[in-house]
C-alpha positions as semicolon CSV with decimal commas, in nm:
position;residue;x (nm);y (nm);z (nm)
1;X;-0,866;25,818;6,641
2;X;-0,498;25,686;6,640
3;X;-0,361;25,479;6,917
4;X;-0,003;25,599;7,018
5;X;0,247;25,331;7,065
6;X;0,549;25,286;7,251
7;X;0,723;24,960;7,260
8;X;0,919;24,820;7,558
9;X;1,257;24,645;7,525
10;X;1,403;24,460;7,819
11;X;1,761;24,323;7,887
12;X;1,883;24,047;8,118
13;X;2,237;23,947;8,129
14;X;2,265;23,554;8,066
15;X;2,501;23,383;8,334
16;X;2,743;23,088;8,190
17;X;2,564;22,785;8,289
18;X;2,302;22,548;8,143
19;X;1,979;22,683;7,955
20;X;1,666;22,502;7,781
21;X;1,544;22,577;7,462
22;X;1,510;22,950;7,393
23;X;1,623;23,220;7,118
24;X;1,889;23,436;7,261
25;X;2,105;23,758;7,113
26;X;2,455;23,690;7,143
27;X;2,738;23,910;7,068
28;X;3,054;23,697;6,946
29;X;3,388;23,756;6,772
30;X;3,418;23,431;6,679
31;X;3,109;23,268;6,470
32;X;3,301;22,935;6,525
33;X;3,219;22,945;6,883
34;X;2,817;22,970;6,783
35;X;2,847;22,685;6,487
36;X;3,019;22,453;6,727
37;X;2,731;22,429;6,967
38;X;2,565;22,119;6,948
39;X;2,185;22,158;6,875
40;X;2,199;22,526;6,806
41;X;2,142;22,711;6,492
42;X;2,286;23,085;6,464
43;X;2,217;23,380;6,231
44;X;2,383;23,693;6,226
45;X;2,179;24,035;6,270
46;X;2,416;24,308;6,167
47;X;2,587;24,205;5,883
48;X;2,638;24,599;5,774
49;X;2,721;24,703;6,120
50;X;3,018;24,440;6,195
51;X;2,856;24,117;6,169
52;X;2,905;23,996;6,581
53;X;2,550;23,999;6,692
54;X;2,381;23,695;6,628
55;X;2,054;23,525;6,731
56;X;2,079;23,184;6,865
57;X;1,805;22,929;6,860
58;X;1,882;22,607;7,076
59;X;1,686;22,287;7,085
60;X;1,837;22,111;7,371
61;X;1,992;22,249;7,700
62;X;2,337;22,396;7,665
63;X;2,648;22,559;7,843
64;X;2,757;22,900;7,729
65;X;3,075;22,869;7,950
66;X;3,281;22,841;7,620
67;X;3,149;23,155;7,471
68;X;3,356;23,481;7,478
69;X;3,243;23,748;7,556
70;X;2,906;23,722;7,776
71;X;2,603;23,691;7,589
72;X;2,293;23,926;7,622
73;X;1,938;23,806;7,645
74;X;1,625;24,010;7,571
75;X;1,251;23,982;7,592
76;X;0,989;24,135;7,423
77;X;0,694;24,332;7,624
78;X;0,392;24,443;7,551
79;X;0,380;24,806;7,416
80;X;0,218;25,070;7,618
81;X;-0,084;25,293;7,446
82;X;-0,265;25,589;7,465
83;X;-0,565;25,721;7,267
84;X;-0,601;26,123;7,230
85;X;-0,869;26,345;7,093
86;X;-0,867;26,568;6,784
87;X;-0,814;26,964;6,802
88;X;-0,849;27,182;6,485
89;X;-0,687;27,494;6,454
90;X;-0,654;27,715;6,159
91;X;-0,296;27,740;5,915
92;X;-0,288;27,853;5,554
93;X;0,057;27,783;5,373
94;X;-0,013;27,560;5,042
95;X;-0,286;27,441;4,845
96;X;-0,355;27,089;5,028
97;X;-0,714;27,099;5,151
98;X;-0,634;27,009;5,535
99;X;-0,316;27,176;5,602
100;X;-0,538;27,437;5,771
101;X;-0,582;27,186;6,055
102;X;-0,192;27,175;6,062
103;X;-0,124;27,387;6,322
104;X;0,252;27,270;6,429
105;X;0,393;27,392;6,091
106;X;0,303;27,744;6,184
107;X;0,451;27,668;6,558
108;X;0,786;27,535;6,417
109;X;0,798;27,830;6,135
110;X;0,833;27,605;5,859
111;X;0,755;27,866;5,614
112;X;1,036;28,088;5,660
113;X;1,277;27,782;5,605
114;X;1,094;27,702;5,286
115;X;1,081;28,045;5,129
116;X;1,468;28,134;5,247
117;X;1,669;27,811;5,259
118;X;1,538;27,473;5,134
119;X;1,222;27,264;5,094
120;X;1,415;26,965;5,077
121;X;1,609;26,705;4,829
122;X;1,560;26,331;4,741
123;X;1,895;26,300;4,802
124;X;1,826;26,304;5,160
125;X;1,743;25,976;5,340
126;X;1,533;25,886;5,636
127;X;1,452;25,587;5,776
128;X;1,128;25,512;5,977
129;X;1,173;25,216;6,211
130;X;0,839;25,194;6,307
131;X;0,515;24,996;6,229
132;X;0,584;25,017;5,872
133;X;0,448;25,256;5,610
134;X;0,193;25,265;5,389
135;X;0,395;25,341;5,064
136;X;0,101;25,336;4,843
137;X;-0,062;25,638;5,010
138;X;-0,168;25,908;4,775
139;X;0,024;26,166;4,989
140;X;0,357;25,974;5,004
141;X;0,402;25,717;4,749
142;X;0,651;25,993;4,541
143;X;0,840;26,041;4,860
144;X;0,955;25,670;4,907
145;X;1,332;25,552;4,849
146;X;1,217;25,257;4,603
147;X;1,505;25,002;4,544
148;X;1,494;24,986;4,162
149;X;1,780;24,714;4,168
150;X;1,497;24,495;4,314
151;X;1,247;24,295;4,116
152;X;0,941;24,290;4,334
153;X;0,794;23,938;4,406
154;X;1,014;23,686;4,266
155;X;1,192;23,602;4,567
156;X;1,546;23,661;4,460
157;X;1,790;23,885;4,611
158;X;1,854;24,087;4,291
159;X;2,101;24,325;4,391
160;X;2,283;24,106;4,618
161;X;2,232;24,352;4,923
162;X;2,130;24,040;5,156
163;X;1,763;24,107;5,116
164;X;1,497;23,975;4,915
165;X;1,198;24,182;4,771
166;X;1,329;24,496;4,952
167;X;1,164;24,732;4,707
168;X;0,959;24,950;4,916
169;X;1,161;24,887;5,245
170;X;1,241;24,597;5,501
171;X;1,019;24,435;5,729
172;X;1,257;24,331;5,990
173;X;1,016;24,161;6,260
174;X;0,918;23,899;6,039
175;X;1,259;23,931;5,783
176;X;1,053;24,003;5,469
177;X;1,022;24,226;5,205
178;X;0,679;24,360;5,319
179;X;0,730;24,703;5,453
180;X;0,346;24,757;5,437
181;X;0,240;24,968;5,769
182;X;-0,045;24,723;5,948
183;X;-0,138;24,963;6,184
184;X;-0,096;25,354;6,120
185;X;0,154;25,480;6,370
186;X;0,456;25,448;6,109
187;X;0,214;25,622;5,822
188;X;0,142;25,909;6,055
189;X;0,502;25,951;6,126
190;X;0,581;25,941;5,774
191;X;0,348;26,210;5,663
192;X;0,426;26,449;5,932
193;X;0,813;26,434;5,780
194;X;0,720;26,393;5,423
195;X;0,350;26,420;5,311
196;X;0,403;26,599;4,961
197;X;0,326;26,955;4,998
198;X;0,134;27,173;4,735
199;X;0,007;26,853;4,572
200;X;-0,411;26,966;4,622
201;X;-0,413;26,651;4,827
202;X;-0,444;26,553;5,214
203;X;-0,203;26,725;5,414
204;X;0,176;26,887;5,411
205;X;0,462;26,713;5,520
206;X;0,770;26,901;5,606
207;X;0,987;26,806;5,285
208;X;0,866;26,881;4,966
209;X;1,143;26,633;4,829
210;X;1,286;26,327;5,039
211;X;1,356;25,975;5,025
212;X;1,179;25,734;5,328
213;X;1,298;25,423;5,371
214;X;1,028;25,251;5,559
215;X;1,176;24,954;5,803
216;X;0,897;24,783;6,037
217;X;1,019;24,636;6,340
218;X;0,665;24,623;6,544
219;X;0,481;24,284;6,530
220;X;0,096;24,288;6,499
221;X;0,104;24,201;6,883
222;X;0,217;24,575;6,901
223;X;0,576;24,474;7,062
224;X;0,914;24,520;6,922
225;X;1,205;24,275;6,970
226;X;1,565;24,412;7,008
227;X;1,651;24,132;6,778
228;X;1,407;24,300;6,539
229;X;1,544;24,671;6,641
230;X;1,884;24,537;6,555
231;X;1,798;24,423;6,232
232;X;1,607;24,754;6,140
233;X;1,924;24,960;6,226
234;X;2,111;24,766;6,030
235;X;1,897;24,767;5,718
236;X;1,886;25,118;5,744
237;X;2,265;25,143;5,710
238;X;2,258;24,914;5,395
239;X;2,001;25,180;5,232
240;X;2,207;25,472;5,320
241;X;2,008;25,636;5,555
242;X;2,117;25,950;5,733
243;X;1,851;26,025;5,986
244;X;1,652;25,747;6,152
245;X;1,310;25,831;6,311
246;X;1,254;25,603;6,647
247;X;0,903;25,706;6,775
248;X;0,926;25,432;7,029
249;X;1,136;25,332;7,319
250;X;1,138;25,153;7,675
251;X;1,267;25,154;8,022
252;X;1,523;24,905;8,015
253;X;1,864;24,925;7,888
254;X;2,004;24,718;7,632
255;X;2,417;24,715;7,581
256;X;2,368;24,600;7,234
257;X;2,100;24,828;7,080
258;X;2,331;25,103;7,213
259;X;2,621;24,931;7,060
260;X;2,432;24,918;6,694
261;X;2,337;25,305;6,759
262;X;2,692;25,360;6,830
263;X;2,779;25,176;6,493
264;X;2,535;25,397;6,335
265;X;2,689;25,702;6,453
266;X;3,011;25,576;6,297
267;X;2,848;25,559;5,981
268;X;2,728;25,943;6,040
269;X;2,392;25,865;6,098
270;X;2,181;26,099;6,327
271;X;1,911;25,928;6,564
272;X;1,585;26,133;6,650
273;X;1,387;25,925;6,914
274;X;1,105;25,990;7,132
275;X;1,126;26,104;7,500
276;X;0,843;25,893;7,594
277;X;0,469;25,943;7,742
278;X;0,503;25,870;8,102
279;X;0,510;26,214;8,219
280;X;0,812;26,132;8,415
281;X;1,192;26,295;8,474
282;X;1,393;26,055;8,224
283;X;1,698;26,214;8,418
284;X;1,590;26,004;8,687
285;X;1,398;25,701;8,517
286;X;1,543;25,664;8,151
287;X;1,373;25,598;7,846
288;X;1,570;25,431;7,571
289;X;1,680;25,457;7,295
290;X;1,650;25,811;7,368
291;X;1,851;25,778;7,704
292;X;2,148;25,628;7,577
293;X;2,465;25,881;7,630
294;X;2,555;25,915;7,260
295;X;2,628;26,216;7,086
296;X;2,422;26,117;6,738
297;X;2,086;26,111;6,965
298;X;1,859;26,374;6,997
299;X;1,583;26,318;7,239
300;X;1,237;26,474;7,188
301;X;0,978;26,588;7,436
302;X;0,610;26,677;7,313
303;X;0,456;27,052;7,332
304;X;0,099;27,136;7,278
305;X;-0,041;27,429;7,062
306;X;0,056;27,711;7,292
307;X;0,431;27,565;7,362
308;X;0,388;27,435;7,677
309;X;0,502;27,055;7,796
310;X;0,227;26,796;7,702
311;X;0,059;26,652;8,009
312;X;0,149;26,308;7,872
313;X;0,534;26,422;7,783
314;X;0,862;26,317;7,961
315;X;1,106;26,556;8,019
316;X;1,470;26,558;8,147
317;X;1,689;26,886;8,156
318;X;2,010;26,665;8,093
319;X;1,856;26,408;7,891
320;X;1,612;26,532;7,695
321;X;1,720;26,791;7,444
322;X;1,442;26,954;7,295
323;X;1,062;26,998;7,263
324;X;0,852;26,976;6,942
325;X;0,432;26,994;6,851
326;X;0,289;26,645;6,969
327;X;-0,066;26,693;7,035
328;X;-0,359;26,630;6,818
329;X;-0,099;26,644;6,488
330;X;-0,305;26,566;6,172
331;X;-0,114;26,366;5,945
332;X;-0,149;26,019;5,660
333;X;-0,276;25,711;5,819
334;X;-0,272;25,389;5,639
335;X;-0,579;25,351;5,340
336;X;-0,531;25,673;5,172
337;X;-0,703;25,862;5,458
338;X;-0,583;26,085;5,738
339;X;-0,612;26,145;6,123
340;X;-0,532;26,314;6,454
341;X;-0,293;26,179;6,709
342;X;-0,080;26,269;7,005
343;X;0,278;26,173;7,196
344;X;0,615;26,233;7,158
345;X;0,616;25,988;6,860
346;X;0,438;26,282;6,695
347;X;0,713;26,556;6,810
348;X;0,999;26,315;6,714
349;X;0,932;26,331;6,346
350;X;0,916;26,728;6,350
351;X;1,246;26,694;6,440
352;X;1,352;26,462;6,201
353;X;1,196;26,656;5,923
354;X;1,384;26,946;6,025
355;X;1,705;26,766;6,024
356;X;1,641;26,686;5,663
357;X;1,568;27,020;5,528
358;X;1,887;27,131;5,729
359;X;2,105;26,860;5,564
360;X;1,941;26,880;5,213
361;X;2,029;27,271;5,250
362;X;2,395;27,186;5,342
363;X;2,474;26,788;5,209
364;X;2,822;26,807;5,283
365;X;2,762;26,842;5,707
366;X;2,809;26,571;5,919
367;X;2,531;26,455;6,163
368;X;2,730;26,662;6,458
369;X;2,655;26,966;6,273
370;X;2,320;26,897;6,179
371;X;2,253;26,788;6,507
372;X;2,407;27,136;6,645
373;X;2,189;27,341;6,416
374;X;1,877;27,162;6,556
375;X;1,949;27,271;6,885
376;X;2,081;27,584;6,799
377;X;1,683;27,664;6,620
378;X;1,555;27,603;6,990
379;X;1,340;27,907;7,128
380;X;1,373;27,925;7,507
381;X;1,055;27,955;7,707
382;X;1,011;28,015;8,064
383;X;0,788;27,691;8,068
384;X;1,055;27,461;7,907
385;X;1,353;27,624;8,077
386;X;1,388;27,320;8,321
387;X;1,207;27,078;8,099
388;X;1,460;26,998;7,804
389;X;1,846;27,059;7,797
390;X;1,798;27,358;7,515
391;X;1,523;27,520;7,750
392;X;1,284;27,536;7,479
393;X;1,091;27,424;7,144
394;X;1,260;27,371;6,805
395;X;1,161;27,696;6,552
396;X;1,332;27,735;6,245
397;X;1,508;28,111;6,310
398;X;1,628;28,135;5,932
């Protein structure tokens, strides 16, 4: 069984006074302000998204009185976990031997879209910001956006994009080119979006053709920092992502993370984010990044095989936009294996996968048009009327 990961990110506003040695995240319009602080070293986190957010590491107490604007400090917290049991149902669609257990594909009516619209395009780029992705998995390796301008393992930034050895993605947590999944979570998400259909192997993802960008921002302790998240979003921009899947979140607001996602919006990127697994109303207690009030975000709740809101899923008539399958979902996991998992983490890639299919059919569309199309493919149900903004669950209507 696969554990479900939901990281927590916390914001604390830093007042202008002396502090002991600690790393801080600072927004600064003038880099020289940071360079002139004695005993401190700064590094930019977002070179492709403005270059004004820095990590500030100081070895001696210092004063922020000379910095403008006000800095922001973030602390990493431990993640919350859940373990769910598998469920087996019958579905027939492709030659993949385990597809009979993928009830979610039938619920979202994907065969109708495959037959009448699109099966995906390698020109569509989806970044998975998570625990990494097993890019060597037999059902995924052909779906990875390989950076052919980079020579693997030579410790040189061959393509001069600011990242060394980023052949198969980027590790924003450790700032290395090793985006291999150390857990299972990111690989499970990747399989829902893009496990190669009709290849007589394993399961079928939603896109027959796609370009996945693996990005790891979770540490081995199960936590992801705001610093790593900002690096991850910045890398997604550098690699030309159109869609970002964020199956993680937390209860604490973050001004810098919101700004980063807003800048992704300005680059035309759509963010699909998990509503969370605490069974609470997000209208009253928001989960972020799903709860940021930005028009490039789609917040996703989870439903079971009957289309009912999952008992663990958060909801929100105003702030959660749509529901998708999220219980006992079979997908790829690390080590060329397959496993079941449950959570809004699993519902989210069903919407990300749908967005990729819609965009592949309409490559000239903007993120707004793709987002509108997602919400127009909402089937209202009495059970979800007051749970999500569209009043129902995602189903292709084509």
